[in-house]
N, C-alpha and C positions, 0 to 999 in steps of 0.2 A: 503494500500499499503506499502510495506516496505521502512524504511528510507535509507536502502542500496541500491542504484540504481544499477541495472544490466545493467553494461554497455555494455556488449557483446551483449545483445539482443538489446539494443538500437541502436549500431552500425549496426547490421543487418538490423533493421527496416530502418535506415536511408539510407543504401544501396540500399533496395528494393524500397524505395519510391523516390530516385533521378532518374530524367528523363535525366540527363545529365552525369552520371558516377561520375568517381572520382573528378572532379574538385568541386563538390557541396558535396561531401561525407562527409568530416569533418565538414565544416562550418554547414551542416545540423545537423549533430549528436551534434555538440555544441549547437545549439538552442534548440534541443530536450531535451538535457540533463538539459539545464537550465529551461525549462518548467516544465519538471518533478520535479525538486528540488522545484520550486515555488509551484507546486501543493502538494507536500508533507509537505511543510511549512504550507500551507492553511488548510491541512487536520488535523494537529495537533492543530487546534484552540480550541478543546474541552479540551485540556491539556496544559494549560498555560506552565506549568514548562518545559514539554516536548518540546514545541514549542520554547521556549527561549533558552533550551539548543541546539536544532537543529540550530536555528539561529545563535548562537555563532560559532557553528562548521563550518559556511558557511562563516564566514569573513576571506577569503583567496583572495590575490590579483588575482589569476588566475581565479577566477569566473567571469562570465560574468556580466556586468553592472546591469541587470535587475534583477539576483539573489541577488546581493549585497544590491542593493537598497530594494528589498523585505524583506531580513533578518534584515536590518537597521530599516525599518518600523515596523517589528513585535517587535523589541526591544524597540522601542519608547513606544509603547503601552503595552510592558510587562517589565517595570524596574526591573532589576535583577542586584544586585550588584556584583555578580560573572561576569558579563558581562564587568566591568569596565576595567580590565587589558587588556582583548583582544581587546576592543574598543581603547584604548590607543594605543596599539602596532600597530593597524590597521591604526590609524590616523597618527602615525609617519612614517608609509610605504609611504603614499601618500604625506605628508609634506616634506619628505626629498627630494622631485623633483617634487613638485607641477604642474609646468606648463606642464610636459610630462606625469605625472601619473594620474593627475587630472585637466585637463584644465576647468576654469570655476569653479573649487572648489566645484562641487556639491557632490561629495563623501564625502568630509572632513565635509561639512555642514550637511550632513545626519548623519554623525558619531556624530558630536556634539549634534544634536538632540535627538540621542538615548542615549548619555552620561549625558544630562542635568539632568534627574531626580536622577541620581546616583553619580554625580560629587562631589568631595571633595576639601578642601582648597589645598590639595597637587597639584590639577590641575590647580591652578592659573597661574603658569609659562606658561603652554601650552596655556591657554585661553588669556594671555597678548601677546604670540607670534602670535596667530591667529588674535588677534584684530589689530595687527600692520604688517599684511602680506597684501603686495600689488603685483599683477600680472599682467603684460601687455602682452598680446597676440596678436600675428599676425592675419590678415593682418594689422589692423589699430592700434594696439599696444594700445588699449584702456584697462583700468585697468578693471579686471574682477573677483575680489574676494570680491566684496561688502556683498554677502549673507554670506560668512564665517565670516566676521568681524562682522556682525549684530548678527549672531548666537552665537559667542563667547562672545559678550557683554552681551547678555540675561542671559547667565549661570554665568558670572562673577558678575552681578547684584544679582543673587540668593545668591551668596557666600559671598559678600564682601559689605561694607556700604559705604566706601571711594573711593576706585579706580574706580568704574564704572562710576561716575559723571565725573571725570577728561577724560576718555577715550571717553565717549559720547561727551564732548564738542569738543574733538580733531576730532572725526567722523563727528561731525556736521558741522565743518568749513573746513575740509581739502581739499575740492575741488573734492573729488573722490567718488562723489555720483552718482549712476547709474540712468540715465535718466528716463528709463522705469519703474523700481520699487522703486525708490526713496530711495534705501537702501545703505549704512546702516544708512542715515541721519534719516529716520523715526523713525528706532529703537531707535537710540540715543535720539530722541525727547521723545519717551515713557519712556525710562529709567530716563531722567532728571525730567520728570512728576511725575513718581513713586517716586522719592526722593523729590518732593516738591521744586524743584531748578527752579524757575520761571525767575530768571534774564538772564540766558543764552538764555532762550526761546524768552524773550522779546526784547532782544538786537537783536537775529537773525531776528525775525519777523520785526523789524523796519529797519534794515540795509541792508536786501538781496534784490537786484533788478533785480537777474537773473530770468527770465520767466521759465527756466528749473527747478527751485526750488520751483514753485508755491505749489506743494502738500506738500513740507516740511514747507513753510510758513503757510500753511493751518492748518497742524498738530500743530505748534507752537501756533497759535492762539486758536485752539481748546482746547490746553493743558493750556491755562492761565486762566482757570476759577477760580483760587484762587487768582489773582492779585488784588491789591486795586482797589476798584470800582471808586476812584477819578481819575484813569488814563484811564476809559474807553472812556471818550469822545475825548481824544486826538488820541487814537487808531482808533476810528471809523472815525475821520478827516483823519487819515493817508491812510484810506483804502476805504472810501465810493466812491470814484470814480474809482475804480479799475475795468478793464474790465476782470479780470481773474475770472472765476466761481469757480475755487478750493479756491481762496483766500476768496471770499464771503462767500462760504459754511463755512469755518473755522471760519470766523467773526459772521455769523448767529448763529452758535453753541455755540459759546463763550458767546454771548449776552444772548440767551435762557437759557444757563446751568450754568451762573455764581453762584459761591457759596453764594452770598448775594441776590440772586433772579434775575429775569430778569432785564437786563440792555437796555440801548438805545432803549426805546420804539417809540420815534418819529423816529428814523432812520428805525426801523423795519417797522413801519407804512408807511412811504414814500417808502420804497423799495417794499411793496406789491402793491402799486400804480404804481410805475415807471418802475418796472423790466419787461423787454421786453423779455427776454430769457425765454422761457416756462419751460425748465427743471429746471432752478434756482428758477422760480416762483413756480412751483410744490414742489421743495425741501422746500422753505420756508413756503409754506402753511401746508405742512405735519409735519414739525418741529414744528410749532406753535400749531396746533391742537393736536398733539400727545403728547405735554408736559402736557397737562391736566390743565394747570394753567389759570384760569379765565382771567387775565389781557391780556395773549397772545391770547387766544381764542377770545377775545373781539376785537383784532385788525383785525381779519378776518372777523367778524360779522359787525363790523362797515364800512369795506371797501365795502362790497357787495352792499350797496346802490348806490355806484358810479361807479360799474362795469358794461361795457356795453359789453365787448369782449366777443363773443360767446365761444371762445377756453379757454380762463381764467375762464369762469363760469363753464364750463365743468370740468375743472381740479379742482376747488373748491369743486363742488359736488362729484367727484369720492374721493377725499381725505377725505371730511367729512363723507362719508359712510364708510370709514375704522374705524373711531372712533365714530360710532353712538351709542354706549352704553353710551356715555357721551351726556346728554340732550341739554346742550348748543352747542354741536356740531352738533347734528341731527337737530337742529332748523336751522342751517345755510342752510344745504342741503334743509330741507322743503321750506325755505323761497325762495330759488332760483328756486325750482321746481314750486312753485306757480306763483311766478314773476320773470322769467329769465331775464328780461330786465330792 
């Protein structure tokens, strides 16, 4: 298929297929043009350079959103230094009037994703501007640019050793984290972990009592694998009575994967016996068995002698079957099958 779309033929086709006349003529033509562009872009997959060049040529504000996103996705997969300037110019167009041209910042985030592999130090001012962008959209006027800030922080973390940590702390505590995605706070936690900055994560985990931030607290706990083991008992005491599954998941993963080896064995053993939430029980059993660590596998093998609940027994058998290549794990399933009660 030619990369030069024959618009006259498309117009005739749109007119012939419109069952309602001129009121659908141009909208339908617009959709057909967009579909054709996307098909041409995909057809060039065997020629990465040509596909990248074509994707760059599509970076025009008048393009339909689906064509824009398809071109940006292609550039994500085909990092092309020549695309940097067109991407920056395209970003500037939407950033100059973000709430009207790009409500929700979806296009700008996609542009940043395409820019990430080819970004340069010269792009830091743009990234800082994106990290400090807050947009409040009607009707609720809730802040809606969290994914833009997280995307910019990731690139900044690739380029600089100092700034990302400061901006990550800012995004972690500024109060504008999206409830559904947990962003940009989740990305901030991962950036701080990548820089071995444990103290902000420890502080946030201990001090945050907002149930809407449970996923972020969980990520903080999960990321504290390098914390001094002397502090683990007080952390368990802080969260062992939590009713929030997300927080307990983070605590379980911290204890299982701590850099000094498994921690809180008594707590993990008691959790196996006492955890009534079957999903959390399943997660804990799988986490212990998948670790491959004899001391953790033994926690499960020791508790099966006391287990009488049929549902929990089935969960243990199913989990053990997943890792049956480990003889210690397969023994657990075999024991329960022989004597399930």
